[in-house]
C-alpha atoms as a printed R data frame, in Angstrom:
    type eleno elety resid chain resno      x       y      z
1   ATOM     1    CA   UNK     A     1 22.137   4.994 27.114
2   ATOM     2    CA   UNK     A     2 23.271   1.743 28.590
3   ATOM     3    CA   UNK     A     3 22.362  -1.019 26.405
4   ATOM     4    CA   UNK     A     4 22.161  -3.593 29.151
5   ATOM     5    CA   UNK     A     5 19.631  -1.121 30.896
6   ATOM     6    CA   UNK     A     6 17.534  -0.701 27.900
7   ATOM     7    CA   UNK     A     7 17.488  -4.273 27.366
8   ATOM     8    CA   UNK     A     8 16.245  -5.241 30.930
9   ATOM     9    CA   UNK     A     9 13.673  -2.412 30.607
10  ATOM    10    CA   UNK     A    10 12.310  -3.908 27.206
11  ATOM    11    CA   UNK     A    11 12.303  -7.267 28.699
12  ATOM    12    CA   UNK     A    12 10.138  -5.879 31.690
13  ATOM    13    CA   UNK     A    13  7.503  -4.541 29.352
14  ATOM    14    CA   UNK     A    14  7.314  -7.915 27.154
15  ATOM    15    CA   UNK     A    15  4.207  -9.907 28.171
16  ATOM    16    CA   UNK     A    16  5.579 -13.139 27.069
17  ATOM    17    CA   UNK     A    17  5.043 -15.500 29.986
18  ATOM    18    CA   UNK     A    18  5.919 -18.991 28.344
19  ATOM    19    CA   UNK     A    19  7.174 -21.341 31.060
20  ATOM    20    CA   UNK     A    20  8.442 -23.700 28.204
21  ATOM    21    CA   UNK     A    21 10.170 -21.019 26.134
22  ATOM    22    CA   UNK     A    22 11.626 -19.648 29.184
23  ATOM    23    CA   UNK     A    23 12.898 -23.279 29.971
24  ATOM    24    CA   UNK     A    24 14.552 -23.652 26.518
25  ATOM    25    CA   UNK     A    25 16.142 -20.329 27.009
26  ATOM    26    CA   UNK     A    26 17.642 -20.890 30.205
27  ATOM    27    CA   UNK     A    27 18.670 -24.100 29.194
28  ATOM    28    CA   UNK     A    28 20.664 -22.420 26.228
29  ATOM    29    CA   UNK     A    29 22.141 -19.717 27.943
30  ATOM    30    CA   UNK     A    30 23.604 -21.880 30.855
31  ATOM    31    CA   UNK     A    31 25.520 -23.570 28.259
32  ATOM    32    CA   UNK     A    32 26.671 -20.660 26.201
33  ATOM    33    CA   UNK     A    33 24.196 -21.566 23.074
34  ATOM    34    CA   UNK     A    34 23.220 -18.585 21.666
35  ATOM    35    CA   UNK     A    35 19.429 -17.853 21.774
36  ATOM    36    CA   UNK     A    36 17.668 -14.963 20.473
37  ATOM    37    CA   UNK     A    37 16.906 -12.206 23.016
38  ATOM    38    CA   UNK     A    38 13.416 -11.974 24.445
39  ATOM    39    CA   UNK     A    39 12.844  -8.518 23.025
40  ATOM    40    CA   UNK     A    40 13.716  -9.808 19.781
41  ATOM    41    CA   UNK     A    41 11.183 -12.616 20.102
42  ATOM    42    CA   UNK     A    42  8.825 -10.189 21.102
43  ATOM    43    CA   UNK     A    43  9.642  -8.130 17.971
44  ATOM    44    CA   UNK     A    44  8.790 -11.402 15.955
45  ATOM    45    CA   UNK     A    45  5.465 -11.723 17.653
46  ATOM    46    CA   UNK     A    46  4.467  -8.474 16.680
47  ATOM    47    CA   UNK     A    47  5.667  -9.202 12.943
48  ATOM    48    CA   UNK     A    48  4.000 -12.307 12.955
49  ATOM    49    CA   UNK     A    49  0.546 -10.756 14.309
50  ATOM    50    CA   UNK     A    50  0.878  -8.309 11.540
51  ATOM    51    CA   UNK     A    51  1.393 -10.264  8.601
52  ATOM    52    CA   UNK     A    52 -0.270 -13.716  9.669
53  ATOM    53    CA   UNK     A    53  2.463 -15.694  7.750
54  ATOM    54    CA   UNK     A    54  1.740 -19.099  6.396
55  ATOM    55    CA   UNK     A    55  4.944 -20.501  5.981
56  ATOM    56    CA   UNK     A    56  8.063 -19.295  8.184
57  ATOM    57    CA   UNK     A    57 11.947 -20.295  7.389
58  ATOM    58    CA   UNK     A    58 14.542 -19.851 10.176
59  ATOM    59    CA   UNK     A    59 18.290 -19.992  9.363
60  ATOM    60    CA   UNK     A    60 19.954 -20.996 12.348
61  ATOM    61    CA   UNK     A    61 17.742 -22.956 14.736
62  ATOM    62    CA   UNK     A    62 20.387 -23.329 17.783
63  ATOM    63    CA   UNK     A    63 18.291 -25.586 20.306
64  ATOM    64    CA   UNK     A    64 14.891 -24.695 19.119
65  ATOM    65    CA   UNK     A    65 13.673 -21.809 21.131
66  ATOM    66    CA   UNK     A    66 12.761 -19.307 18.293
67  ATOM    67    CA   UNK     A    67 11.477 -21.973 16.174
68  ATOM    68    CA   UNK     A    68  8.969 -23.307 18.733
69  ATOM    69    CA   UNK     A    69  8.143 -19.679 19.829
70  ATOM    70    CA   UNK     A    70  7.302 -18.608 16.275
71  ATOM    71    CA   UNK     A    71  5.211 -21.878 15.721
72  ATOM    72    CA   UNK     A    72  3.333 -20.735 18.890
73  ATOM    73    CA   UNK     A    73  2.803 -17.170 17.680
74  ATOM    74    CA   UNK     A    74  1.693 -18.512 14.526
75  ATOM    75    CA   UNK     A    75 -0.515 -21.565 15.057
76  ATOM    76    CA   UNK     A    76 -1.825 -21.983 11.507
77  ATOM    77    CA   UNK     A    77  1.844 -21.566 10.093
78  ATOM    78    CA   UNK     A    78  4.685 -24.005  9.217
79  ATOM    79    CA   UNK     A    79  8.005 -23.472 10.164
80  ATOM    80    CA   UNK     A    80 11.196 -24.540  8.588
81  ATOM    81    CA   UNK     A    81 14.465 -24.545 10.401
82  ATOM    82    CA   UNK     A    82 17.973 -25.267  9.378
83  ATOM    83    CA   UNK     A    83 20.955 -25.813 11.797
84  ATOM    84    CA   UNK     A    84 24.449 -26.526 10.833
85  ATOM    85    CA   UNK     A    85 25.743 -28.060 14.525
86  ATOM    86    CA   UNK     A    86 24.687 -31.561 15.106
87  ATOM    87    CA   UNK     A    87 24.593 -31.323 18.746
88  ATOM    88    CA   UNK     A    88 22.470 -28.334 18.596
89  ATOM    89    CA   UNK     A    89 20.021 -30.164 16.235
90  ATOM    90    CA   UNK     A    90 19.676 -33.008 18.306
91  ATOM    91    CA   UNK     A    91 18.808 -30.907 21.377
92  ATOM    92    CA   UNK     A    92 16.357 -28.868 18.935
93  ATOM    93    CA   UNK     A    93 14.707 -32.068 17.961
94  ATOM    94    CA   UNK     A    94 14.324 -32.957 21.589
95  ATOM    95    CA   UNK     A    95 12.620 -29.756 22.491
96  ATOM    96    CA   UNK     A    96 10.339 -29.874 19.650
97  ATOM    97    CA   UNK     A    97  9.152 -33.284 20.329
98  ATOM    98    CA   UNK     A    98  8.406 -32.210 23.921
99  ATOM    99    CA   UNK     A    99  6.497 -29.488 22.580
100 ATOM   100    CA   UNK     A   100  4.302 -31.801 20.360
101 ATOM   101    CA   UNK     A   101  4.008 -34.452 22.909
102 ATOM   102    CA   UNK     A   102  3.044 -31.746 25.750
103 ATOM   103    CA   UNK     A   103  0.476 -29.853 23.185
104 ATOM   104    CA   UNK     A   104  2.505 -26.966 23.175
105 ATOM   105    CA   UNK     A   105  2.539 -26.852 19.284
106 ATOM   106    CA   UNK     A   106  0.725 -29.060 16.637
107 ATOM   107    CA   UNK     A   107  2.411 -32.175 15.284
108 ATOM   108    CA   UNK     A   108  4.695 -31.827 12.034
109 ATOM   109    CA   UNK     A   109  4.322 -27.712 12.647
110 ATOM   110    CA   UNK     A   110  8.179 -27.703 12.502
111 ATOM   111    CA   UNK     A   111 10.720 -29.223 10.085
112 ATOM   112    CA   UNK     A   112 14.063 -29.472 11.090
113 ATOM   113    CA   UNK     A   113 16.868 -29.668  8.897
114 ATOM   114    CA   UNK     A   114 20.388 -30.600  9.857
115 ATOM   115    CA   UNK     A   115 22.911 -29.146  7.284
116 ATOM   116    CA   UNK     A   116 24.462 -26.013  5.815
117 ATOM   117    CA   UNK     A   117 22.064 -23.281  4.977
118 ATOM   118    CA   UNK     A   118 23.951 -22.341  1.689
119 ATOM   119    CA   UNK     A   119 23.721 -25.966  0.448
120 ATOM   120    CA   UNK     A   120 20.088 -26.784  1.759
121 ATOM   121    CA   UNK     A   121 18.576 -23.623 -0.007
122 ATOM   122    CA   UNK     A   122 18.723 -25.469 -3.188
123 ATOM   123    CA   UNK     A   123 16.316 -28.048 -1.975
124 ATOM   124    CA   UNK     A   124 13.817 -25.478 -0.820
125 ATOM   125    CA   UNK     A   125 11.024 -24.136 -2.886
126 ATOM   126    CA   UNK     A   126  9.414 -21.477 -0.859
127 ATOM   127    CA   UNK     A   127  7.717 -19.247 -1.008
128 ATOM   128    CA   UNK     A   128  7.999 -18.227  2.981
129 ATOM   129    CA   UNK     A   129  6.090 -15.328  3.965
130 ATOM   130    CA   UNK     A   130  8.579 -14.829  7.150
131 ATOM   131    CA   UNK     A   131 12.465 -15.583  7.030
132 ATOM   132    CA   UNK     A   132 14.410 -14.982 10.130
133 ATOM   133    CA   UNK     A   133 18.111 -15.028  9.691
134 ATOM   134    CA   UNK     A   134 20.109 -15.891 12.837
135 ATOM   135    CA   UNK     A   135 23.104 -18.061 11.718
136 ATOM   136    CA   UNK     A   136 26.572 -17.249 10.968
137 ATOM   137    CA   UNK     A   137 26.961 -13.630 10.420
138 ATOM   138    CA   UNK     A   138 29.601 -13.713  7.839
139 ATOM   139    CA   UNK     A   139 27.338 -15.537  5.619
140 ATOM   140    CA   UNK     A   140 24.563 -13.384  5.628
141 ATOM   141    CA   UNK     A   141 25.408 -11.616  2.209
142 ATOM   142    CA   UNK     A   142 26.391 -15.106  0.706
143 ATOM   143    CA   UNK     A   143 22.751 -16.186  1.714
144 ATOM   144    CA   UNK     A   144 20.925 -13.131  0.561
145 ATOM   145    CA   UNK     A   145 20.129 -14.041 -2.974
146 ATOM   146    CA   UNK     A   146 18.674 -17.391 -2.011
147 ATOM   147    CA   UNK     A   147 16.823 -15.820  0.861
148 ATOM   148    CA   UNK     A   148 15.237 -13.291 -1.486
149 ATOM   149    CA   UNK     A   149 14.220 -15.847 -3.923
150 ATOM   150    CA   UNK     A   150 12.543 -17.921 -1.131
151 ATOM   151    CA   UNK     A   151 10.739 -14.845  0.294
152 ATOM   152    CA   UNK     A   152  7.262 -14.211 -1.022
153 ATOM   153    CA   UNK     A   153  6.370 -10.818 -2.446
154 ATOM   154    CA   UNK     A   154  5.350  -8.822  0.430
155 ATOM   155    CA   UNK     A   155  7.207 -11.063  2.643
156 ATOM   156    CA   UNK     A   156  9.435 -10.029  5.414
157 ATOM   157    CA   UNK     A   157 12.891 -10.907  6.438
158 ATOM   158    CA   UNK     A   158 14.105 -10.380  9.721
159 ATOM   159    CA   UNK     A   159 17.938 -10.319 10.173
160 ATOM   160    CA   UNK     A   160 19.500 -10.573 13.781
161 ATOM   161    CA   UNK     A   161 22.315  -9.257 15.551
162 ATOM   162    CA   UNK     A   162 23.604  -6.927 12.564
163 ATOM   163    CA   UNK     A   163 24.949  -4.456 14.787
164 ATOM   164    CA   UNK     A   164 27.679  -6.624 16.384
165 ATOM   165    CA   UNK     A   165 27.646  -5.299 19.906
166 ATOM   166    CA   UNK     A   166 28.196  -1.885 18.517
167 ATOM   167    CA   UNK     A   167 31.312  -2.880 16.555
168 ATOM   168    CA   UNK     A   168 29.440  -2.120 13.158
169 ATOM   169    CA   UNK     A   169 29.908   1.731 13.971
170 ATOM   170    CA   UNK     A   170 33.730   1.415 14.188
171 ATOM   171    CA   UNK     A   171 36.429   1.604 11.476
172 ATOM   172    CA   UNK     A   172 37.766  -1.619 10.125
173 ATOM   173    CA   UNK     A   173 41.050  -0.700 12.066
174 ATOM   174    CA   UNK     A   174 39.261   0.016 15.301
175 ATOM   175    CA   UNK     A   175 38.253  -3.988 15.539
176 ATOM   176    CA   UNK     A   176 40.211  -6.559 16.525
177 ATOM   177    CA   UNK     A   177 41.979  -8.204 13.528
178 ATOM   178    CA   UNK     A   178 40.188 -11.267 13.548
179 ATOM   179    CA   UNK     A   179 36.684  -9.614 13.257
180 ATOM   180    CA   UNK     A   180 37.690  -7.428 10.503
181 ATOM   181    CA   UNK     A   181 36.137  -9.908  7.772
182 ATOM   182    CA   UNK     A   182 32.906 -10.353  9.557
183 ATOM   183    CA   UNK     A   183 32.704  -6.424 10.161
184 ATOM   184    CA   UNK     A   184 33.130  -5.810  6.510
185 ATOM   185    CA   UNK     A   185 30.900  -8.685  5.394
186 ATOM   186    CA   UNK     A   186 28.055  -7.369  7.711
187 ATOM   187    CA   UNK     A   187 28.362  -3.938  6.551
188 ATOM   188    CA   UNK     A   188 28.420  -5.034  3.001
189 ATOM   189    CA   UNK     A   189 25.186  -6.744  4.031
190 ATOM   190    CA   UNK     A   190 23.300  -3.925  5.532
191 ATOM   191    CA   UNK     A   191 24.229  -2.032  2.367
192 ATOM   192    CA   UNK     A   192 22.881  -4.502  0.177
193 ATOM   193    CA   UNK     A   193 19.380  -4.548  2.048
194 ATOM   194    CA   UNK     A   194 19.222  -0.665  2.151
195 ATOM   195    CA   UNK     A   195 20.248  -0.102 -1.081
196 ATOM   196    CA   UNK     A   196 18.271  -2.636 -3.294
197 ATOM   197    CA   UNK     A   197 15.118  -0.604 -4.762
198 ATOM   198    CA   UNK     A   198 13.272  -3.654 -4.480
199 ATOM   199    CA   UNK     A   199 13.445  -3.735 -0.874
200 ATOM   200    CA   UNK     A   200 12.418  -1.647  2.042
201 ATOM   201    CA   UNK     A   201 14.603  -1.971  5.178
202 ATOM   202    CA   UNK     A   202 14.899  -0.353  8.447
203 ATOM   203    CA   UNK     A   203 17.770  -1.122 10.828
204 ATOM   204    CA   UNK     A   204 16.449  -1.293 14.555
205 ATOM   205    CA   UNK     A   205 18.750  -0.866 17.728
206 ATOM   206    CA   UNK     A   206 16.736  -3.862 19.072
207 ATOM   207    CA   UNK     A   207 18.757  -6.574 21.257
208 ATOM   208    CA   UNK     A   208 22.037  -6.637 19.157
209 ATOM   209    CA   UNK     A   209 20.638  -5.012 16.345
210 ATOM   210    CA   UNK     A   210 17.677  -6.072 13.846
211 ATOM   211    CA   UNK     A   211 17.476  -5.396 10.129
212 ATOM   212    CA   UNK     A   212 13.637  -5.414  9.236
213 ATOM   213    CA   UNK     A   213 13.383  -5.910  5.675
214 ATOM   214    CA   UNK     A   214 10.190  -5.871  3.356
215 ATOM   215    CA   UNK     A   215 10.262  -7.226 -0.139
216 ATOM   216    CA   UNK     A   216  7.996  -5.117 -2.469
217 ATOM   217    CA   UNK     A   217  5.453  -6.903 -4.090
218 ATOM   218    CA   UNK     A   218  6.929  -6.241 -7.585
219 ATOM   219    CA   UNK     A   219 10.244  -7.804 -7.103
220 ATOM   220    CA   UNK     A   220 11.318 -10.044 -9.941
221 ATOM   221    CA   UNK     A   221 14.102 -11.819 -8.355
């Protein structure tokens, strides 16, 4: 099965036809800025319609494409999003401002935070009904304890890009030496999600891989 053909086919099935979101996506991809794939956004929309989150946390804003999309999918929710790179943060702030001015989303629906997620977690109280993890892949495991602390019982964690273009399947010796650390950490992250009895996780071959995790309501932290 050709992954690119599959991605194109899945995108053709998606009913999203939002000119503003498409504009942000095109802008980002033209500049080599990572933007969540359209099929991943479609999955997030389905999750949002299923759980009706009141509060959403995104780790890795990039230029705001997914944050704005989630704010549109969940018109009564508040979205908090964290971005480390100042240039990306500034562009995201500009797109959020335009979205508010044009009536795409309500004013104050998205809270933008510039900083390192590992440092910003301490100032967040939560709980969040949905957390979307889409930042530095090598940090997912380090961020997991705080992520679970902030996730509400019954809440959903969606982790993007967990299959790393398929290299996650390979032995560490089959990947480039420079990629071995992130390869090991992502494998450890997936093991942590799937082995924790207080979580329920499925790994889906959607986009570059999505881990869908539910925090069981009896989770004690």
